[in-house]
N, C-alpha and C positions, 0 to 999 in steps of 0.2 A: 134983528132984521128978518122980515118975512118975505119969502119968494113964492110966486105961483109957478108950479111945475106940472108937467104932464106925467101921468102914471099909466103905463101900459102893463096889462097883465094877460096871461094866457092860462086857461084852465084846461087840464087834461084829467078828466074824472076817471078814477080807477073803476068805479062801479058800473057806469053806463058806457064808458069809452068815448064820450063826447069831447070835442075840441072847440073851445070858445075863446075869442079874443076880444078884449075891451080896452077902451081908453077913457081916461077921465082927467080932470084938472084938480089939483089940491094946493092948498097954501100951507107951507111948512117953514119953520124957523131954520135958518142956515145951519145951526148947531145940530139939528135933528136929521138933516138930509142923509148922512151916511148910515144912520141906524134905522131908516124907515122900514126896510124889509126884514130887519132882524127880530123885531118884537111881533109875535103872533098871539093874538087874543084867543084863548081857548074857552072862555066863559060864554061868549055869544056865538051862536052857530053861524058859520059862513057856509053857504050851500051851493051845490052845483045848480046852474040856472036851468038845466035840462031835466035831471031826475030828482033834484032836491036833496041828494045825499049830502051829509055833513062832510065838509072838507077839512075841518080843523079840530078833529078829535085830539090831535097832538100837533106840536109845532113841526115835528119831522114829517108827519103825514101831509100837512099843509104844503110844506116846501117841495114835496115830491109831486104834488098835483097842480100847484100854482107857481108860475114864473112871473116875477115882478121886475120891471125895469123903469127907470126914470128918464124923462126927456125934459130938456129946458126950453 
């Protein structure tokens, strides 16, 4: 079963010090819901929207700079 959920995330960039908040909607399978924020892709760059610094050189670095929460 697939559910549409909201995704809130806050970016606090270590490089430029910017604070950005975003919201989006995503479709996820119920079995994936609890693991959504656990898997961080380090192959494709995720960048700060202000200074364009890469936020995901490692999963730990990403978790320090980006806070993710789900809303139904």
